[in-house]
C-alpha positions in Angstrom: 3.3 89.2 -83.3 2.6 90.9 -79.9 4.8 93.8 -78.8 6.9 93.2 -75.7 5.7 95.0 -72.6 7.9 97.6 -70.9 8.7 94.8 -68.5 9.8 92.4 -71.2 11.9 95.1 -72.9 13.6 96.0 -69.7 14.4 92.4 -68.8 15.9 91.8 -72.2 17.9 95.0 -72.2 19.3 94.4 -68.7 19.9 90.7 -69.4 22.0 91.6 -72.4 23.9 94.3 -70.5 24.7 91.7 -67.9 26.0 89.3 -70.6 23.5 86.6 -69.7 21.8 84.2 -72.0 18.0 83.6 -71.7 18.8 80.2 -70.2 21.4 81.7 -67.9 19.0 84.4 -66.5 16.1 81.9 -66.2 18.2 79.5 -64.2 19.5 82.3 -61.9 15.9 83.7 -61.5 14.4 80.3 -60.8 11.9 80.5 -63.8 11.6 78.5 -66.9 13.5 79.4 -70.1 10.1 79.3 -71.9 8.5 81.8 -69.5 11.4 84.3 -69.9 11.4 83.9 -73.6 7.7 84.6 -73.8 8.1 87.6 -71.5 10.8 89.2 -73.6 9.0 88.5 -76.9 5.6 89.9 -75.7 3.7 86.6 -75.6 3.4 87.1 -71.9 2.7 90.6 -70.6 2.8 90.0 -66.8 4.5 87.7 -64.4 4.0 86.8 -60.8 5.6 88.8 -58.0 7.7 85.8 -57.2 9.1 85.6 -60.7 9.6 89.4 -60.8 11.5 89.2 -57.5 13.6 86.3 -58.9 14.5 88.3 -62.0 15.4 91.4 -60.0 17.6 89.3 -57.6 19.3 87.6 -60.5 20.0 90.9 -62.2 21.0 92.5 -58.8 18.5 95.4 -59.2 15.4 96.6 -57.4 12.2 95.0 -58.8 10.6 98.4 -59.5 13.5 99.1 -61.9 12.2 96.2 -64.1 8.7 97.6 -64.1 9.6 101.2 -64.9 13.1 101.5 -66.2 13.9 105.1 -66.6 17.0 107.0 -65.7 16.7 108.7 -62.3 15.4 112.2 -62.5 17.7 114.6 -60.9 16.4 118.1 -60.2 17.9 121.0 -58.5 15.7 123.2 -56.5 16.1 126.9 -56.5 15.3 128.5 -53.2 14.0 132.0 -53.4 14.1 134.0 -50.2 
């Protein structure tokens, strides 16, 4: 069985955190339940920009967060005079 892409893993994780079912997120995002299921399971590795935008809007997050979900990197800079 194919491994989910980072995108598929991120969508599933964020969907579950939001308390949404597959069908619920698919409806909000304007995509089919089957497409979302295939994305989360790894049977689809990429989706269109329209679908990506729909998922991001439905989850109320920036689209780039879905593509590369990592905690923000905070660094402090030391200034040497």
